[in-house]
C-alpha positions as CSV (number, residue, x, y, z in Angstrom):
1,X,0.0,-0.1,0.0
2,X,1.2,3.5,-0.9
3,X,0.0,6.6,1.1
4,X,-1.2,9.5,-1.1
5,X,0.9,12.6,-1.6
6,X,-2.4,14.6,-0.2
7,X,-2.3,12.4,3.0
8,X,1.3,13.0,3.5
9,X,1.0,16.8,2.9
10,X,-1.7,16.8,5.7
11,X,0.5,15.1,8.0
12,X,3.4,17.4,7.4
13,X,1.2,20.5,7.5
14,X,0.1,19.6,11.0
15,X,3.7,19.7,12.2
16,X,5.3,22.5,10.0
17,X,2.5,25.1,9.9
18,X,4.1,28.1,8.3
19,X,7.5,26.8,8.5
20,X,10.1,24.9,10.6
21,X,11.8,27.8,12.2
22,X,14.3,25.7,14.3
23,X,15.7,24.0,11.1
24,X,16.3,27.4,9.8
25,X,19.5,27.7,12.0
26,X,21.1,25.1,9.7
27,X,22.6,26.9,6.5
28,X,20.8,26.0,3.2
29,X,22.6,23.4,1.3
30,X,24.0,21.7,4.2
31,X,24.1,17.9,3.8
32,X,23.9,15.2,6.4
33,X,23.7,11.4,7.1
34,X,21.4,10.2,9.7
35,X,20.8,6.5,11.1
36,X,17.4,5.2,12.5
37,X,17.1,2.4,14.7
38,X,14.7,0.8,17.2
39,X,14.9,0.5,20.9
40,X,12.0,-2.2,21.0
41,X,11.6,-5.5,19.5
42,X,9.0,-4.8,16.6
43,X,7.4,-5.8,13.4
44,X,8.7,-3.2,10.9
45,X,5.7,-1.6,9.1
46,X,5.3,1.7,7.4
47,X,8.2,2.1,5.2
48,X,6.3,3.7,2.4
49,X,4.8,6.5,4.7
50,X,8.4,7.1,6.2
51,X,9.8,7.4,2.7
52,X,7.0,9.7,1.3
53,X,7.3,12.0,4.1
54,X,11.0,12.8,3.3
55,X,10.7,12.5,-0.5
56,X,7.8,15.3,-0.3
57,X,10.2,17.5,1.6
58,X,13.2,16.8,-0.6
59,X,13.6,14.4,-3.6
60,X,17.3,14.7,-2.8
61,X,17.0,12.5,0.1
62,X,18.3,8.8,-0.1
63,X,17.0,6.3,2.2
64,X,18.7,2.8,2.5
65,X,16.6,0.2,4.4
66,X,18.4,-2.4,6.1
67,X,15.3,-4.4,7.1
68,X,12.2,-5.4,5.0
69,X,8.6,-4.5,5.6
70,X,7.0,-7.0,7.9
71,X,10.4,-8.4,9.3
72,X,10.6,-9.1,13.1
73,X,13.5,-7.2,14.4
74,X,15.3,-6.9,17.7
75,X,15.8,-4.0,19.9
76,X,18.9,-2.1,18.9
77,X,18.6,-3.0,15.2
78,X,19.7,-0.3,12.8
79,X,16.7,0.0,10.4
80,X,17.8,2.6,7.8
81,X,20.3,5.1,6.8
82,X,19.5,8.6,5.3
83,X,21.5,10.9,3.3
84,X,20.5,14.4,2.0
85,X,19.6,18.1,3.0
86,X,20.1,18.5,6.7
87,X,17.0,20.9,6.8
88,X,14.7,18.4,5.2
89,X,15.9,15.6,7.4
90,X,15.3,17.6,10.6
91,X,11.9,19.0,9.5
92,X,10.6,15.6,8.4
93,X,11.9,13.5,11.4
94,X,9.0,13.7,13.8
95,X,6.2,13.1,11.2
96,X,8.0,10.2,9.7
97,X,8.8,8.6,13.1
98,X,5.2,9.1,14.2
99,X,3.9,7.2,11.3
100,X,6.4,4.5,11.6
101,X,6.2,4.0,15.3
102,X,2.3,3.7,15.0
103,X,2.1,1.4,12.1
104,X,5.0,-0.8,13.5
105,X,3.1,-0.9,16.9
106,X,0.0,-2.1,15.1
107,X,1.9,-4.7,13.0
108,X,3.7,-5.9,16.1
109,X,0.5,-6.4,18.3
110,X,-1.2,-8.1,15.2
111,X,1.8,-10.5,14.8
112,X,1.4,-11.5,18.7
113,X,-2.2,-12.4,18.1
114,X,-1.5,-14.0,14.8
115,X,1.0,-16.2,16.6
116,X,-1.2,-17.0,19.6
117,X,-3.9,-18.9,17.2
118,X,-1.4,-20.3,14.8
119,X,-2.5,-23.8,13.7
120,X,-6.1,-23.5,14.8
121,X,-7.5,-22.4,11.4
122,X,-9.0,-19.4,13.0
123,X,-8.4,-15.9,11.7
124,X,-7.8,-12.8,13.9
125,X,-9.8,-9.8,12.5
126,X,-9.3,-6.1,13.2
127,X,-12.3,-3.6,13.9
128,X,-13.3,0.0,13.0
129,X,-11.6,1.1,16.4
130,X,-8.7,3.0,14.6
131,X,-6.9,6.2,14.9
132,X,-8.9,8.9,12.9
133,X,-7.2,9.6,9.6
134,X,-5.1,6.3,9.7
135,X,-7.7,3.7,9.1
136,X,-6.6,2.3,5.9
137,X,-2.9,2.5,6.9
138,X,-3.5,0.7,10.1
139,X,-5.6,-1.9,8.3
140,X,-2.6,-2.4,6.1
141,X,-0.4,-2.8,9.2
142,X,-2.8,-5.4,10.6
143,X,-2.3,-7.4,7.6
144,X,1.5,-6.9,7.7
145,X,1.5,-8.3,11.1
146,X,-0.4,-11.5,9.9
147,X,-4.0,-10.7,11.0
148,X,-6.9,-9.9,8.6
149,X,-9.2,-7.0,8.0
150,X,-13.0,-6.9,9.0
151,X,-15.0,-4.4,7.1
152,X,-13.4,-1.2,6.2
153,X,-16.1,1.0,7.2
154,X,-20.0,1.4,7.3
155,X,-20.2,1.1,3.4
156,X,-18.8,-2.3,2.5
157,X,-20.6,-4.8,4.8
158,X,-23.7,-4.9,7.1
159,X,-23.2,-5.6,10.8
160,X,-26.5,-5.6,12.5
161,X,-26.3,-5.0,16.3
162,X,-28.6,-4.7,19.3
163,X,-29.9,-1.3,18.4
164,X,-30.6,-2.1,14.7
165,X,-32.4,-5.3,15.7
166,X,-34.6,-3.2,18.2
167,X,-35.4,-0.6,15.5
168,X,-36.2,-3.4,13.0
169,X,-38.3,-5.4,15.4
170,X,-36.6,-8.8,15.2
171,X,-33.3,-10.5,14.3
172,X,-35.3,-12.1,11.4
173,X,-36.7,-8.8,10.2
174,X,-33.4,-7.1,10.5
175,X,-31.8,-9.7,8.2
176,X,-34.6,-9.7,5.7
177,X,-34.3,-5.9,5.3
178,X,-30.5,-6.1,5.2
179,X,-31.0,-8.3,2.0
180,X,-32.3,-5.5,0.2
181,X,-29.5,-3.2,0.9
182,X,-27.2,-4.5,-1.9
183,X,-24.8,-7.4,-2.6
184,X,-22.8,-7.0,0.6
185,X,-22.1,-9.5,3.4
186,X,-24.5,-9.5,6.4
187,X,-23.5,-10.1,9.8
188,X,-25.6,-10.3,13.0
189,X,-24.2,-9.7,16.6
190,X,-25.9,-11.9,19.4
191,X,-25.5,-12.0,23.0
192,X,-26.8,-15.4,23.9
193,X,-27.8,-18.8,22.6
194,X,-31.4,-17.9,22.2
195,X,-30.6,-15.0,19.9
196,X,-28.0,-17.2,18.1
197,X,-30.8,-19.6,17.3
198,X,-32.8,-16.7,16.0
199,X,-29.8,-15.5,13.8
200,X,-29.0,-18.9,12.6
201,X,-32.7,-19.3,11.3
202,X,-32.4,-16.0,9.5
203,X,-29.2,-17.3,7.8
204,X,-26.8,-14.3,7.6
205,X,-23.4,-14.6,6.2
206,X,-21.9,-14.5,9.5
207,X,-22.9,-14.5,13.3
208,X,-20.9,-12.7,15.8
209,X,-20.9,-14.2,19.3
210,X,-20.5,-11.3,21.7
211,X,-19.1,-12.0,25.0
212,X,-20.1,-15.7,25.0
213,X,-18.6,-18.1,27.4
214,X,-16.2,-20.9,26.0
215,X,-19.0,-23.3,26.8
216,X,-21.6,-21.4,24.7
217,X,-19.1,-21.0,21.9
218,X,-18.7,-24.6,21.6
219,X,-22.5,-25.2,21.8
220,X,-22.9,-22.6,19.0
221,X,-20.3,-24.2,16.9
222,X,-22.1,-27.6,17.4
223,X,-25.4,-26.3,16.4
224,X,-24.2,-24.3,13.6
225,X,-22.4,-27.3,11.8
226,X,-20.5,-25.0,9.4
227,X,-23.9,-23.3,8.1
228,X,-22.7,-19.8,8.6
229,X,-19.4,-18.3,9.5
230,X,-19.0,-17.7,13.2
231,X,-17.0,-14.7,14.8
232,X,-16.0,-14.3,18.5
233,X,-15.8,-11.0,20.1
234,X,-15.6,-9.2,23.5
235,X,-13.1,-9.4,26.4
236,X,-10.8,-11.7,24.2
237,X,-7.0,-11.1,25.0
238,X,-3.7,-12.8,24.3
239,X,-4.1,-14.8,27.5
240,X,-7.3,-16.4,26.5
241,X,-7.6,-16.1,22.5
242,X,-6.0,-19.5,22.1
243,X,-8.8,-21.1,24.2
244,X,-11.4,-19.1,22.1
245,X,-10.0,-20.1,18.9
246,X,-10.0,-23.8,19.8
247,X,-13.7,-23.7,20.2
248,X,-14.0,-23.9,16.6
249,X,-15.1,-20.4,15.6
250,X,-13.9,-19.1,12.2
251,X,-12.8,-15.6,13.2
252,X,-12.0,-13.7,16.4
253,X,-12.2,-9.9,16.1
254,X,-9.9,-7.8,18.4
255,X,-10.2,-4.0,18.8
256,X,-6.8,-3.9,20.8
257,X,-5.0,-4.5,17.3
258,X,-5.5,-0.8,16.4
259,X,-6.5,1.0,19.6
260,X,-4.5,-0.4,22.5
261,X,-1.0,0.7,21.0
262,X,2.2,1.3,22.7
263,X,4.3,3.2,20.0
264,X,7.5,1.5,19.1
265,X,10.6,3.6,20.4
266,X,12.4,4.8,17.4
267,X,15.5,6.9,17.3
268,X,16.8,8.9,14.3
269,X,20.1,10.6,14.9
270,X,22.3,12.7,12.7
271,X,25.5,10.9,12.3
272,X,27.6,13.4,10.7
273,X,27.5,16.7,8.6
274,X,28.7,16.1,4.9
275,X,30.6,19.1,3.6
């Protein structure tokens, strides 16, 4: 995935505003070399965003990546070297690092969850709980980390929740009405086995088991017999996700992939001035 020039311009404008007055202390034309490393173990994600920030500031900047997108790297690893105009390197540093540290954090936590269910056949999904303005970038990072995307937004799939059911009158009626909304997947969220039975009779594409116990998940899987896709959600963490996956559900959706992030600690240092 490649970010648009308009996106990058918006990110830079937020930081630069009317101009980088601190970088003006550096004489125009000064060239420099910089190194960027990680202080944390991480899954590297966001190279295209990092590169685009500096390229928009100066096409003269050359970036040499020493690790590939999606690589798991150890703390202390040198990720890339940069060469070019010192002013542009200094001006773009924070924006580039902000994007890389956030997308790498997303990919890193996704890798942990993907590893936790490895071999079960269950897929871990993200949600719409993303950072405003970074949804597509975070959705990309989730895939980079080894997990999968749920719907992108409100426009590409139907997810019928409690309030939709109340407004429609019943689960069956909500699903019936959804079938008239276009050729898109229809999913119903249920909170107990009685609602699950109603949803199963309505035959949506997928049923979300919200905050089900492991016992009730197994019961739903047994009753379903593969007729519709089953997704588990709610209060699922790295500590219990393996047990959830082993109930036989097809998917597990995790909001934490994109919202419970600890940014990767990155450092970019000017190594030397090039005269």
